[in-house]
N, C-alpha and C positions, 0 to 999 in steps of 0.2 A: 351618587348612591355611596352610602357609608360602608365601611368594612364589615360592620356587624351584619347589615342586610346582605351583602355579598356572601358572607360566611354561611349565613342561614339558607341562602338559595343554594349554595353548593352542597350543603349537608342533605338537602332533599334530592338530589340527583344520584342517578347510578353512576358507575365508573365510566362507562362510554359517554354518558351525557356530559360528565365532568370534563373529559378530554376534549369534546367537541366544543364545549362553551369556552374553556380556556384558550384552545387554539384559535377560535374566532374573535374573541374579545380582547385577548392579551398577546396577539401574534407579534405586534411591534415590540412590546417588551420583551417577549421571549426571544426573539431574533436578536435584539440588543444584547440581552444577557449572554446568548450563545457567542456573539462577537467578542464581548468582553473576555469570556472564559478562553476563547481561543487565542486572543492576543496575550493574556496571562500566561497561558501554556506555552506560547511561542517565545516570550521573553525569558520564561523559566528554562525553556529548552536551550536557548542561546547561552545563558548564564552557566548551565551544566556542560554545554559543549566546550566552554572555555577551559574546563578543567580535565578533559578527556581528549584522546585522539581517536576519532572514529574510523575504524577499519572497514566497516561495512554497514549500510543502513538499507533494509529492505521492507517493503509493504507487501502485505497480502490482503486481497479483497474477496469478499463473497466465499469465504471458506466454509460453505454449508456442511461439509462432511467432517469438519473439525480435524483436518489432517495436520494442522499446525497448532502449536502452543508456543506463543512468542517468547515467553519466559524460559520454558524448557530449551528451545531453539538457541536463545541467547547464550545460555550456559553450555550447551553441548558444541556449539560452533566455536565459542571462545576456547573451550578445552582443546578442540580439534586443531586449532591455530596455535594454541599455547600462548595466548595473550596475556600481557603483563597487566598490572594493577591500573595503570593509566590508559589502557587501550580498550576499546569497547566495540561490540557489534550490536546493533539494535534492529529489532523486528517489530512490526505492529501487524497483528492478524485481526483486529477489531473493525476494519473498514468494510462498508457495504455500499455497492454502487447499483442503481437501477435506473435505466433511462426512462425519461417522461413521466416521472412520479415526483410530486411535491411532497418532500419529507425532510424535516429538519436533519435527521441523522444521515440521510443519504446526501443531502446537499453538503453537509460538513465533511463527510468522507470524501467526495468528489473535490471539494475545495482543498483539502489538505494534500491529496495526491498532486494536484495541479501546483500547489504552492511549493512543495518540496522539489518537484521536478524543475520548476521555474528557478528556484533558488540554487540549483545544481547540488543538491544535498541527497538526492535519492539515488541509490545505486541500481535497484531493479523493483519492478512490480510483477507479482504473481496474481493471477485472477482468470476466471472464465474467458473464453475468447471474445465475447461481445464487449467485456470491459476493456481488454487490452487493445481491441480494435478502435474503441472510442478515443483512447489516449494517443494511439499510433496515427489516427487521422488528424489530430490537433497539434501534436508536439513532435519534434525531431527525436528519432530513436537511433540507437547504434545497431549496425549490421553485425550479427554475431560473427561472421567470418573475418571482420576487421579485428577481432580479439585474438586471432590465431597467432601462436608463436611455437616454435619447434619444441619447447620444454613442456608443452600441453598437447603434444600430437595424439597421444593415446586418448585423452579426453575428447578431442575434437572428432576422433574416429567414431566415438560412442554418440556424440551429439549430432553428427551430421544427418542421419536418417530422420531426426525429429525436428529439424529446422523447417519452418514454414515460410514460403515466399509470400510477401505482401507488398503493397504500395505505401511509401512513406508520406508524411504530411507534405513533402516536397515533390511528390509525384514520381519518386524513384523507386524502382523495384529493388527488393533485397531480401535478405534473410534476417527479418526483424523480430520474428517469434520462435520461441522454443517450447515445444509441446513436452510436458514433464511426466508423461505416462511411464517413462523408463526409469524413474527415480523413486525413492521411498515415498514420494508425495503423489502416488498414483491412486485415483478414486474413479467412481462412476461418472463424475462430472470432470472432463478434461481441463486441466490448468495449464496455463501458458505463461512464459516469463518474457518481458520486454525489459530493455535497458535504455534509459535516457541517454541521448547523445552526449551530454555532459556529465555522465556518471563520474563521481569523484574517485571511485575505487574499482575500476574494471577488472584489475587482477584479482581483487578479492571476490568478485562475482564468480570468477573461474574456480576459485578455492571453495566457494560455497556449493557449486555444482559437483565438484570432487566429493564434498562432505555428503551431498544428497545421494550419491551412489553407494555410500557405505552401508 
C-alpha cells in the first residue's frame, strides 16, 4: 500500500477511527519508537547527571487531584535546602499507573519506575495505595523506622501515627508505607510514600517530609 493511499484512507476517518487504525496496524513501529525515545531520554539523563549532584529524586504517580507541580516543587524544595548551582532535586509528577490495562503511556510509566528503582536512583515514590502496594510486592523497600535518628526525633513523632504496616517482597512485616494526609499533599484520594531499599539519599527524604509539613 502506497503512502498516498494510506494518507487518503486516514483523511476519511474520524479521530477515534484513526487512533484505532494506527494502534492496530502500526503497533510494532510505535513500540519501537517509544523504546528509542526512552533510550535517548535515558542517555540524555546520564549526560546531565554527570554535571550535577543529585540531592533527591522523587516520582509521583496518579496525581489526579494535581496536588503536585514538579517544576514548582523543584524550585521550592531547592530553596528550602539552599542548594548550590551544581546541586539539584528532581521530581516527576507525570506518571500514571493502572493495573491490567494495555496502554503505551501506562506501560512506559511503570517501566520507568521499575528502571529507576532497579538502578538505585530513585529516593521515593508517592502514589495511591494500590500503586505503592504493587511495587512493594515486587521490590525491596526501606522500613521508615530504619531512618530514625535522634536529630529527627520531632519529625518521627509526627510520622509515627501515619506509618502503615505491610509485608515486603521478602515476606517481612514492617512500616514500609507512609500515608501523607498530614502533609500539604492531602486530598480526597489518600497518597502514600514508599522508599526503595537502595534509595541513594534517605536523609534528603526526611528533609522532604519536613518541607511537606511547612
